[in-house]
PyMOL Python script that loads the backbone (N, CA, C, O; Angstrom):
from pymol import cmd

cmd.read_pdbstr("""\
ATOM      1  N   MET A   1      -0.626  -4.609  38.414  1.00  0.00           N
ATOM      2  CA  MET A   1      -1.351  -3.728  37.525  1.00  0.00           C
ATOM      3  C   MET A   1      -2.054  -4.593  36.481  1.00  0.00           C
ATOM      4  O   MET A   1      -1.500  -4.875  35.419  1.00  0.00           O
ATOM      5  N   ASP A   2      -3.248  -5.000  36.787  1.00  0.00           N
ATOM      6  CA  ASP A   2      -3.998  -5.888  35.922  1.00  0.00           C
ATOM      7  C   ASP A   2      -5.255  -5.173  35.431  1.00  0.00           C
ATOM      8  O   ASP A   2      -6.371  -5.549  35.788  1.00  0.00           O
ATOM      9  N   GLN A   3      -5.068  -4.157  34.623  1.00  0.00           N
ATOM     10  CA  GLN A   3      -6.212  -3.415  34.100  1.00  0.00           C
ATOM     11  C   GLN A   3      -6.467  -3.856  32.672  1.00  0.00           C
ATOM     12  O   GLN A   3      -5.538  -4.020  31.881  1.00  0.00           O
ATOM     13  N   ARG A   4      -7.725  -4.043  32.356  1.00  0.00           N
ATOM     14  CA  ARG A   4      -8.095  -4.407  30.993  1.00  0.00           C
ATOM     15  C   ARG A   4      -8.671  -3.197  30.293  1.00  0.00           C
ATOM     16  O   ARG A   4      -9.265  -2.324  30.927  1.00  0.00           O
ATOM     17  N   ASN A   5      -8.500  -3.146  29.019  1.00  0.00           N
ATOM     18  CA  ASN A   5      -9.070  -2.074  28.223  1.00  0.00           C
ATOM     19  C   ASN A   5     -10.551  -2.386  28.009  1.00  0.00           C
ATOM     20  O   ASN A   5     -10.873  -3.389  27.372  1.00  0.00           O
ATOM     21  N   PRO A   6     -11.463  -1.554  28.524  1.00  0.00           N
ATOM     22  CA  PRO A   6     -12.888  -1.867  28.386  1.00  0.00           C
ATOM     23  C   PRO A   6     -13.377  -1.804  26.944  1.00  0.00           C
ATOM     24  O   PRO A   6     -14.442  -2.340  26.637  1.00  0.00           O
ATOM     25  N   ALA A   7     -12.631  -1.168  26.059  1.00  0.00           N
ATOM     26  CA  ALA A   7     -13.071  -1.066  24.669  1.00  0.00           C
ATOM     27  C   ALA A   7     -12.972  -2.405  23.951  1.00  0.00           C
ATOM     28  O   ALA A   7     -13.660  -2.617  22.952  1.00  0.00           O
ATOM     29  N   THR A   8     -12.126  -3.315  24.439  1.00  0.00           N
ATOM     30  CA  THR A   8     -11.987  -4.612  23.782  1.00  0.00           C
ATOM     31  C   THR A   8     -12.754  -5.716  24.497  1.00  0.00           C
ATOM     32  O   THR A   8     -12.635  -6.885  24.130  1.00  0.00           O
ATOM     33  N   ASP A   9     -13.526  -5.370  25.497  1.00  0.00           N
ATOM     34  CA  ASP A   9     -14.319  -6.358  26.221  1.00  0.00           C
ATOM     35  C   ASP A   9     -15.529  -6.744  25.372  1.00  0.00           C
ATOM     36  O   ASP A   9     -16.329  -5.869  25.039  1.00  0.00           O
ATOM     37  N   PRO A  10     -15.696  -8.030  25.004  1.00  0.00           N
ATOM     38  CA  PRO A  10     -16.829  -8.420  24.156  1.00  0.00           C
ATOM     39  C   PRO A  10     -18.184  -8.155  24.795  1.00  0.00           C
ATOM     40  O   PRO A  10     -19.175  -7.977  24.087  1.00  0.00           O
ATOM     41  N   ASP A  11     -18.243  -8.127  26.129  1.00  0.00           N
ATOM     42  CA  ASP A  11     -19.525  -7.872  26.790  1.00  0.00           C
ATOM     43  C   ASP A  11     -19.944  -6.416  26.662  1.00  0.00           C
ATOM     44  O   ASP A  11     -21.135  -6.110  26.717  1.00  0.00           O
ATOM     45  N   ARG A  12     -18.986  -5.519  26.493  1.00  0.00           N
ATOM     46  CA  ARG A  12     -19.296  -4.088  26.437  1.00  0.00           C
ATOM     47  C   ARG A  12     -19.251  -3.510  25.025  1.00  0.00           C
ATOM     48  O   ARG A  12     -19.799  -2.434  24.786  1.00  0.00           O
ATOM     49  N   THR A  13     -18.617  -4.195  24.099  1.00  0.00           N
ATOM     50  CA  THR A  13     -18.477  -3.675  22.740  1.00  0.00           C
ATOM     51  C   THR A  13     -19.581  -4.263  21.871  1.00  0.00           C
ATOM     52  O   THR A  13     -19.737  -5.483  21.810  1.00  0.00           O
ATOM     53  N   PRO A  14     -20.350  -3.408  21.199  1.00  0.00           N
ATOM     54  CA  PRO A  14     -21.426  -3.939  20.363  1.00  0.00           C
ATOM     55  C   PRO A  14     -20.866  -4.697  19.154  1.00  0.00           C
ATOM     56  O   PRO A  14     -19.876  -4.280  18.551  1.00  0.00           O
ATOM     57  N   ARG A  15     -21.496  -5.784  18.820  1.00  0.00           N
ATOM     58  CA  ARG A  15     -21.213  -6.607  17.646  1.00  0.00           C
ATOM     59  C   ARG A  15     -19.821  -7.222  17.647  1.00  0.00           C
ATOM     60  O   ARG A  15     -19.348  -7.653  16.595  1.00  0.00           O
ATOM     61  N   LEU A  16     -19.146  -7.277  18.803  1.00  0.00           N
ATOM     62  CA  LEU A  16     -17.850  -7.939  18.894  1.00  0.00           C
ATOM     63  C   LEU A  16     -18.064  -9.304  19.523  1.00  0.00           C
ATOM     64  O   LEU A  16     -18.515  -9.407  20.664  1.00  0.00           O
ATOM     65  N   GLN A  17     -17.744 -10.340  18.787  1.00  0.00           N
ATOM     66  CA  GLN A  17     -17.979 -11.694  19.262  1.00  0.00           C
ATOM     67  C   GLN A  17     -16.705 -12.228  19.920  1.00  0.00           C
ATOM     68  O   GLN A  17     -15.606 -11.989  19.421  1.00  0.00           O
ATOM     69  N   PRO A  18     -16.845 -12.949  21.037  1.00  0.00           N
ATOM     70  CA  PRO A  18     -15.657 -13.473  21.707  1.00  0.00           C
ATOM     71  C   PRO A  18     -14.914 -14.475  20.830  1.00  0.00           C
ATOM     72  O   PRO A  18     -15.530 -15.317  20.177  1.00  0.00           O
ATOM     73  N   HIS A  19     -13.602 -14.379  20.820  1.00  0.00           N
ATOM     74  CA  HIS A  19     -12.693 -15.266  20.095  1.00  0.00           C
ATOM     75  C   HIS A  19     -12.868 -15.200  18.581  1.00  0.00           C
ATOM     76  O   HIS A  19     -12.309 -16.037  17.872  1.00  0.00           O
ATOM     77  N   VAL A  20     -13.611 -14.253  18.072  1.00  0.00           N
ATOM     78  CA  VAL A  20     -13.787 -14.126  16.625  1.00  0.00           C
ATOM     79  C   VAL A  20     -13.206 -12.808  16.146  1.00  0.00           C
ATOM     80  O   VAL A  20     -12.572 -12.764  15.092  1.00  0.00           O
ATOM     81  N   GLY A  21     -13.405 -11.749  16.887  1.00  0.00           N
ATOM     82  CA  GLY A  21     -12.900 -10.448  16.480  1.00  0.00           C
ATOM     83  C   GLY A  21     -13.983  -9.612  15.846  1.00  0.00           C
ATOM     84  O   GLY A  21     -15.168  -9.801  16.121  1.00  0.00           O
ATOM     85  N   VAL A  22     -13.590  -8.712  15.020  1.00  0.00           N
ATOM     86  CA  VAL A  22     -14.516  -7.781  14.384  1.00  0.00           C
ATOM     87  C   VAL A  22     -15.124  -8.453  13.159  1.00  0.00           C
ATOM     88  O   VAL A  22     -14.396  -9.027  12.350  1.00  0.00           O
ATOM     89  N   PRO A  23     -16.446  -8.391  13.008  1.00  0.00           N
ATOM     90  CA  PRO A  23     -17.073  -9.010  11.845  1.00  0.00           C
ATOM     91  C   PRO A  23     -16.719  -8.263  10.559  1.00  0.00           C
ATOM     92  O   PRO A  23     -16.411  -7.072  10.606  1.00  0.00           O
ATOM     93  N   PRO A  24     -16.759  -8.944   9.414  1.00  0.00           N
ATOM     94  CA  PRO A  24     -16.456  -8.279   8.146  1.00  0.00           C
ATOM     95  C   PRO A  24     -17.403  -7.115   7.898  1.00  0.00           C
ATOM     96  O   PRO A  24     -18.582  -7.175   8.246  1.00  0.00           O
ATOM     97  N   GLY A  25     -16.892  -6.085   7.311  1.00  0.00           N
ATOM     98  CA  GLY A  25     -17.693  -4.906   7.026  1.00  0.00           C
ATOM     99  C   GLY A  25     -17.609  -3.847   8.095  1.00  0.00           C
ATOM    100  O   GLY A  25     -18.077  -2.728   7.883  1.00  0.00           O
ATOM    101  N   GLU A  26     -17.028  -4.160   9.241  1.00  0.00           N
ATOM    102  CA  GLU A  26     -16.912  -3.195  10.328  1.00  0.00           C
ATOM    103  C   GLU A  26     -15.625  -2.379  10.242  1.00  0.00           C
ATOM    104  O   GLU A  26     -15.497  -1.358  10.918  1.00  0.00           O
ATOM    105  N   THR A  27     -14.684  -2.810   9.431  1.00  0.00           N
ATOM    106  CA  THR A  27     -13.425  -2.083   9.305  1.00  0.00           C
ATOM    107  C   THR A  27     -13.341  -1.442   7.928  1.00  0.00           C
ATOM    108  O   THR A  27     -13.888  -1.982   6.966  1.00  0.00           O
ATOM    109  N   PRO A  28     -12.673  -0.310   7.815  1.00  0.00           N
ATOM    110  CA  PRO A  28     -12.541   0.334   6.511  1.00  0.00           C
ATOM    111  C   PRO A  28     -11.605  -0.469   5.608  1.00  0.00           C
ATOM    112  O   PRO A  28     -10.792  -1.249   6.104  1.00  0.00           O
ATOM    113  N   PRO A  29     -11.708  -0.289   4.296  1.00  0.00           N
ATOM    114  CA  PRO A  29     -10.809  -1.009   3.387  1.00  0.00           C
ATOM    115  C   PRO A  29      -9.366  -0.544   3.567  1.00  0.00           C
ATOM    116  O   PRO A  29      -9.110   0.549   4.074  1.00  0.00           O
ATOM    117  N   ALA A  30      -8.453  -1.369   3.153  1.00  0.00           N
ATOM    118  CA  ALA A  30      -7.031  -1.049   3.288  1.00  0.00           C
ATOM    119  C   ALA A  30      -6.648   0.087   2.344  1.00  0.00           C
ATOM    120  O   ALA A  30      -7.320   0.338   1.343  1.00  0.00           O
ATOM    121  N   GLU A  31      -5.567   0.760   2.681  1.00  0.00           N
ATOM    122  CA  GLU A  31      -5.064   1.836   1.837  1.00  0.00           C
ATOM    123  C   GLU A  31      -4.554   1.272   0.519  1.00  0.00           C
ATOM    124  O   GLU A  31      -4.034   0.158   0.463  1.00  0.00           O
ATOM    125  N   ASP A  32      -4.710   2.052  -0.527  1.00  0.00           N
ATOM    126  CA  ASP A  32      -4.188   1.665  -1.831  1.00  0.00           C
ATOM    127  C   ASP A  32      -2.685   1.864  -1.893  1.00  0.00           C
ATOM    128  O   ASP A  32      -1.982   1.103  -2.557  1.00  0.00           O
ATOM    129  N   GLY A  33      -2.198   2.866  -1.216  1.00  0.00           N
ATOM    130  CA  GLY A  33      -0.783   3.208  -1.239  1.00  0.00           C
ATOM    131  C   GLY A  33      -0.638   4.704  -1.395  1.00  0.00           C
ATOM    132  O   GLY A  33      -1.590   5.405  -1.741  1.00  0.00           O
ATOM    133  N   LEU A  34       0.546   5.178  -1.141  1.00  0.00           N
ATOM    134  CA  LEU A  34       0.792   6.610  -1.224  1.00  0.00           C
ATOM    135  C   LEU A  34       1.748   6.965  -2.345  1.00  0.00           C
ATOM    136  O   LEU A  34       2.215   8.101  -2.413  1.00  0.00           O
ATOM    137  N   SER A  35       2.052   6.025  -3.226  1.00  0.00           N
ATOM    138  CA  SER A  35       3.038   6.298  -4.264  1.00  0.00           C
ATOM    139  C   SER A  35       2.525   7.275  -5.316  1.00  0.00           C
ATOM    140  O   SER A  35       3.329   7.959  -5.949  1.00  0.00           O
ATOM    141  N   GLU A  36       1.259   7.360  -5.514  1.00  0.00           N
ATOM    142  CA  GLU A  36       0.713   8.230  -6.554  1.00  0.00           C
ATOM    143  C   GLU A  36       0.066   9.491  -6.002  1.00  0.00           C
ATOM    144  O   GLU A  36      -0.708  10.137  -6.709  1.00  0.00           O
ATOM    145  N   THR A  37       0.358   9.857  -4.766  1.00  0.00           N
ATOM    146  CA  THR A  37      -0.212  11.075  -4.221  1.00  0.00           C
ATOM    147  C   THR A  37       0.712  12.239  -4.506  1.00  0.00           C
ATOM    148  O   THR A  37       1.928  12.111  -4.364  1.00  0.00           O
ATOM    149  N   GLY A  38       0.177  13.336  -4.892  1.00  0.00           N
ATOM    150  CA  GLY A  38       0.975  14.529  -5.134  1.00  0.00           C
ATOM    151  C   GLY A  38       1.476  14.611  -6.562  1.00  0.00           C
ATOM    152  O   GLY A  38       1.309  13.684  -7.354  1.00  0.00           O
ATOM    153  N   PRO A  39       2.095  15.745  -6.875  1.00  0.00           N
ATOM    154  CA  PRO A  39       2.579  15.940  -8.244  1.00  0.00           C
ATOM    155  C   PRO A  39       3.813  15.084  -8.529  1.00  0.00           C
ATOM    156  O   PRO A  39       4.508  14.642  -7.614  1.00  0.00           O
ATOM    157  N   ARG A  40       4.062  14.868  -9.798  1.00  0.00           N
ATOM    158  CA  ARG A  40       5.229  14.091 -10.211  1.00  0.00           C
ATOM    159  C   ARG A  40       6.491  14.898  -9.955  1.00  0.00           C
ATOM    160  O   ARG A  40       6.572  16.067 -10.332  1.00  0.00           O
ATOM    161  N   GLU A  41       7.459  14.287  -9.323  1.00  0.00           N
ATOM    162  CA  GLU A  41       8.706  14.977  -9.004  1.00  0.00           C
ATOM    163  C   GLU A  41       9.696  14.746 -10.141  1.00  0.00           C
ATOM    164  O   GLU A  41      10.135  13.621 -10.381  1.00  0.00           O
ATOM    165  N   THR A  42      10.040  15.824 -10.835  1.00  0.00           N
ATOM    166  CA  THR A  42      10.930  15.694 -11.985  1.00  0.00           C
ATOM    167  C   THR A  42      12.375  16.013 -11.642  1.00  0.00           C
ATOM    168  O   THR A  42      13.275  15.575 -12.359  1.00  0.00           O
ATOM    169  N   TYR A  43      12.635  16.766 -10.565  1.00  0.00           N
ATOM    170  CA  TYR A  43      14.011  17.081 -10.204  1.00  0.00           C
ATOM    171  C   TYR A  43      14.459  16.165  -9.079  1.00  0.00           C
ATOM    172  O   TYR A  43      14.635  16.598  -7.940  1.00  0.00           O
ATOM    173  N   ASN A  44      14.636  14.923  -9.404  1.00  0.00           N
ATOM    174  CA  ASN A  44      15.150  13.948  -8.453  1.00  0.00           C
ATOM    175  C   ASN A  44      16.159  13.092  -9.197  1.00  0.00           C
ATOM    176  O   ASN A  44      15.803  12.062  -9.769  1.00  0.00           O
ATOM    177  N   PRO A  45      17.423  13.516  -9.192  1.00  0.00           N
ATOM    178  CA  PRO A  45      18.414  12.782  -9.976  1.00  0.00           C
ATOM    179  C   PRO A  45      18.549  11.337  -9.495  1.00  0.00           C
ATOM    180  O   PRO A  45      18.655  11.075  -8.297  1.00  0.00           O
ATOM    181  N   THR A  46      18.542  10.417 -10.439  1.00  0.00           N
ATOM    182  CA  THR A  46      18.636   9.009 -10.094  1.00  0.00           C
ATOM    183  C   THR A  46      20.071   8.536 -10.005  1.00  0.00           C
ATOM    184  O   THR A  46      20.334   7.456  -9.478  1.00  0.00           O
ATOM    185  N   LYS A  47      21.001   9.321 -10.509  1.00  0.00           N
ATOM    186  CA  LYS A  47      22.406   8.940 -10.423  1.00  0.00           C
ATOM    187  C   LYS A  47      22.920   9.255  -9.033  1.00  0.00           C
ATOM    188  O   LYS A  47      22.260   9.945  -8.255  1.00  0.00           O
ATOM    189  N   GLY A  48      24.098   8.745  -8.727  1.00  0.00           N
ATOM    190  CA  GLY A  48      24.686   8.935  -7.414  1.00  0.00           C
ATOM    191  C   GLY A  48      25.095  10.373  -7.164  1.00  0.00           C
ATOM    192  O   GLY A  48      24.683  11.293  -7.871  1.00  0.00           O
ATOM    193  N   TRP A  49      25.908  10.538  -6.147  1.00  0.00           N
ATOM    194  CA  TRP A  49      26.367  11.875  -5.786  1.00  0.00           C
ATOM    195  C   TRP A  49      27.218  12.438  -6.909  1.00  0.00           C
ATOM    196  O   TRP A  49      27.807  11.698  -7.697  1.00  0.00           O
ATOM    197  N   SER A  50      27.271  13.746  -6.966  1.00  0.00           N
ATOM    198  CA  SER A  50      28.153  14.365  -7.954  1.00  0.00           C
ATOM    199  C   SER A  50      29.598  14.204  -7.507  1.00  0.00           C
ATOM    200  O   SER A  50      29.863  13.842  -6.361  1.00  0.00           O
ATOM    201  N   LYS A  51      30.519  14.470  -8.400  1.00  0.00           N
ATOM    202  CA  LYS A  51      31.935  14.244  -8.110  1.00  0.00           C
ATOM    203  C   LYS A  51      32.468  15.205  -7.059  1.00  0.00           C
ATOM    204  O   LYS A  51      33.312  14.819  -6.250  1.00  0.00           O
ATOM    205  N   GLY A  52      31.998  16.448  -7.052  1.00  0.00           N
ATOM    206  CA  GLY A  52      32.519  17.454  -6.121  1.00  0.00           C
ATOM    207  C   GLY A  52      32.375  17.077  -4.658  1.00  0.00           C
ATOM    208  O   GLY A  52      33.382  17.017  -3.952  1.00  0.00           O
ATOM    209  N   PRO A  53      31.168  16.820  -4.170  1.00  0.00           N
ATOM    210  CA  PRO A  53      31.020  16.451  -2.760  1.00  0.00           C
ATOM    211  C   PRO A  53      31.746  15.155  -2.404  1.00  0.00           C
ATOM    212  O   PRO A  53      32.263  15.020  -1.295  1.00  0.00           O
ATOM    213  N   THR A  54      31.787  14.206  -3.333  1.00  0.00           N
ATOM    214  CA  THR A  54      32.483  12.953  -3.057  1.00  0.00           C
ATOM    215  C   THR A  54      33.977  13.185  -2.885  1.00  0.00           C
ATOM    216  O   THR A  54      34.595  12.600  -1.995  1.00  0.00           O
ATOM    217  N   ILE A  55      34.564  14.028  -3.725  1.00  0.00           N
ATOM    218  CA  ILE A  55      35.994  14.337  -3.617  1.00  0.00           C
ATOM    219  C   ILE A  55      36.284  15.052  -2.303  1.00  0.00           C
ATOM    220  O   ILE A  55      37.274  14.746  -1.638  1.00  0.00           O
ATOM    221  N   VAL A  56      35.436  15.997  -1.923  1.00  0.00           N
ATOM    222  CA  VAL A  56      35.639  16.734  -0.669  1.00  0.00           C
ATOM    223  C   VAL A  56      35.569  15.781   0.528  1.00  0.00           C
ATOM    224  O   VAL A  56      36.379  15.885   1.448  1.00  0.00           O
ATOM    225  N   ILE A  57      34.629  14.877   0.520  1.00  0.00           N
ATOM    226  CA  ILE A  57      34.505  13.918   1.619  1.00  0.00           C
ATOM    227  C   ILE A  57      35.745  13.031   1.688  1.00  0.00           C
ATOM    228  O   ILE A  57      36.274  12.793   2.774  1.00  0.00           O
ATOM    229  N   TRP A  58      36.214  12.541   0.543  1.00  0.00           N
ATOM    230  CA  TRP A  58      37.407  11.698   0.542  1.00  0.00           C
ATOM    231  C   TRP A  58      38.643  12.468   0.989  1.00  0.00           C
ATOM    232  O   TRP A  58      39.529  11.891   1.621  1.00  0.00           O
ATOM    233  N   LEU A  59      38.722  13.761   0.674  1.00  0.00           N
ATOM    234  CA  LEU A  59      39.853  14.567   1.151  1.00  0.00           C
ATOM    235  C   LEU A  59      39.835  14.669   2.675  1.00  0.00           C
ATOM    236  O   LEU A  59      40.877  14.541   3.317  1.00  0.00           O
ATOM    237  N   PHE A  60      38.665  14.897   3.252  1.00  0.00           N
ATOM    238  CA  PHE A  60      38.562  14.944   4.712  1.00  0.00           C
ATOM    239  C   PHE A  60      38.927  13.592   5.334  1.00  0.00           C
ATOM    240  O   PHE A  60      39.586  13.544   6.372  1.00  0.00           O
ATOM    241  N   VAL A  61      38.506  12.515   4.711  1.00  0.00           N
ATOM    242  CA  VAL A  61      38.845  11.181   5.214  1.00  0.00           C
ATOM    243  C   VAL A  61      40.349  10.960   5.147  1.00  0.00           C
ATOM    244  O   VAL A  61      40.940  10.437   6.092  1.00  0.00           O
ATOM    245  N   ALA A  62      40.976  11.354   4.039  1.00  0.00           N
ATOM    246  CA  ALA A  62      42.428  11.184   3.895  1.00  0.00           C
ATOM    247  C   ALA A  62      43.179  12.025   4.924  1.00  0.00           C
ATOM    248  O   ALA A  62      44.163  11.560   5.500  1.00  0.00           O
ATOM    249  N   LEU A  63      42.726  13.261   5.162  1.00  0.00           N
ATOM    250  CA  LEU A  63      43.373  14.100   6.170  1.00  0.00           C
ATOM    251  C   LEU A  63      43.222  13.499   7.565  1.00  0.00           C
ATOM    252  O   LEU A  63      44.161  13.532   8.360  1.00  0.00           O
ATOM    253  N   PHE A  64      42.070  12.962   7.856  1.00  0.00           N
ATOM    254  CA  PHE A  64      41.842  12.346   9.162  1.00  0.00           C
ATOM    255  C   PHE A  64      42.734  11.121   9.349  1.00  0.00           C
ATOM    256  O   PHE A  64      43.319  10.934  10.416  1.00  0.00           O
ATOM    257  N   VAL A  65      42.840  10.292   8.318  1.00  0.00           N
ATOM    258  CA  VAL A  65      43.691   9.099   8.397  1.00  0.00           C
ATOM    259  C   VAL A  65      45.148   9.509   8.556  1.00  0.00           C
ATOM    260  O   VAL A  65      45.875   8.905   9.344  1.00  0.00           O
ATOM    261  N   ALA A  66      45.587  10.535   7.815  1.00  0.00           N
ATOM    262  CA  ALA A  66      46.970  11.006   7.932  1.00  0.00           C
ATOM    263  C   ALA A  66      47.236  11.524   9.345  1.00  0.00           C
ATOM    264  O   ALA A  66      48.296  11.257   9.911  1.00  0.00           O
ATOM    265  N   PHE A  67      46.293  12.254   9.913  1.00  0.00           N
ATOM    266  CA  PHE A  67      46.452  12.748  11.280  1.00  0.00           C
ATOM    267  C   PHE A  67      46.555  11.587  12.261  1.00  0.00           C
ATOM    268  O   PHE A  67      47.407  11.604  13.150  1.00  0.00           O
ATOM    269  N   CYS A  68      45.700  10.581  12.113  1.00  0.00           N
ATOM    270  CA  CYS A  68      45.722   9.437  13.029  1.00  0.00           C
ATOM    271  C   CYS A  68      47.032   8.665  12.918  1.00  0.00           C
ATOM    272  O   CYS A  68      47.585   8.238  13.932  1.00  0.00           O
ATOM    273  N   VAL A  69      47.535   8.482  11.695  1.00  0.00           N
ATOM    274  CA  VAL A  69      48.803   7.775  11.511  1.00  0.00           C
ATOM    275  C   VAL A  69      49.941   8.576  12.123  1.00  0.00           C
ATOM    276  O   VAL A  69      50.791   8.012  12.813  1.00  0.00           O
ATOM    277  N   ALA A  70      49.972   9.890  11.880  1.00  0.00           N
ATOM    278  CA  ALA A  70      51.031  10.731  12.442  1.00  0.00           C
ATOM    279  C   ALA A  70      50.965  10.727  13.967  1.00  0.00           C
ATOM    280  O   ALA A  70      52.002  10.685  14.628  1.00  0.00           O
ATOM    281  N   PHE A  71      49.788  10.768  14.518  1.00  0.00           N
ATOM    282  CA  PHE A  71      49.632  10.743  15.974  1.00  0.00           C
ATOM    283  C   PHE A  71      50.117   9.411  16.545  1.00  0.00           C
ATOM    284  O   PHE A  71      50.799   9.382  17.569  1.00  0.00           O
ATOM    285  N   ALA A  72      49.760   8.302  15.874  1.00  0.00           N
ATOM    286  CA  ALA A  72      50.180   6.980  16.345  1.00  0.00           C
ATOM    287  C   ALA A  72      51.692   6.834  16.276  1.00  0.00           C
ATOM    288  O   ALA A  72      52.301   6.265  17.183  1.00  0.00           O
ATOM    289  N   VAL A  73      52.308   7.342  15.208  1.00  0.00           N
ATOM    290  CA  VAL A  73      53.763   7.268  15.079  1.00  0.00           C
ATOM    291  C   VAL A  73      54.423   8.081  16.181  1.00  0.00           C
ATOM    292  O   VAL A  73      55.422   7.648  16.755  1.00  0.00           O
ATOM    293  N   ASP A  74      53.878   9.248  16.483  1.00  0.00           N
ATOM    294  CA  ASP A  74      54.452  10.107  17.520  1.00  0.00           C
ATOM    295  C   ASP A  74      54.301   9.476  18.904  1.00  0.00           C
ATOM    296  O   ASP A  74      55.213   9.569  19.726  1.00  0.00           O
ATOM    297  N   VAL A  75      53.180   8.845  19.164  1.00  0.00           N
ATOM    298  CA  VAL A  75      52.944   8.243  20.473  1.00  0.00           C
ATOM    299  C   VAL A  75      53.821   7.006  20.663  1.00  0.00           C
ATOM    300  O   VAL A  75      54.333   6.776  21.759  1.00  0.00           O
ATOM    301  N   LEU A  76      53.996   6.218  19.619  1.00  0.00           N
ATOM    302  CA  LEU A  76      54.765   4.981  19.731  1.00  0.00           C
ATOM    303  C   LEU A  76      56.275   5.203  19.755  1.00  0.00           C
ATOM    304  O   LEU A  76      57.025   4.266  20.029  1.00  0.00           O
ATOM    305  N   ARG A  77      56.726   6.389  19.480  1.00  0.00           N
ATOM    306  CA  ARG A  77      58.164   6.671  19.490  1.00  0.00           C
ATOM    307  C   ARG A  77      58.716   6.749  20.843  1.00  0.00           C
ATOM    308  O   ARG A  77      59.914   6.980  21.009  1.00  0.00           O
TER     309      ARG A  77
END
""", "prot")
cmd.dss("prot")
cmd.show_as("cartoon", "prot")
cmd.util.cbc("prot")
cmd.orient("prot")
């Protein structure tokens, strides 16, 4: 499967010079960035998670670890 893209062939593409590429002025300028697009977001807390969800997650982790330890003790007996 040796097919070439005819759009990049210098013989078929106008103003494309071999081994040089696209001449200056043929490409649009680079993006400035997207950090300043849209309204300012004021409800975005910069602090970490609140205490409630963190405590709930740790409780589930502790229950899972306790279950695994109890299961291992029961299996090894």
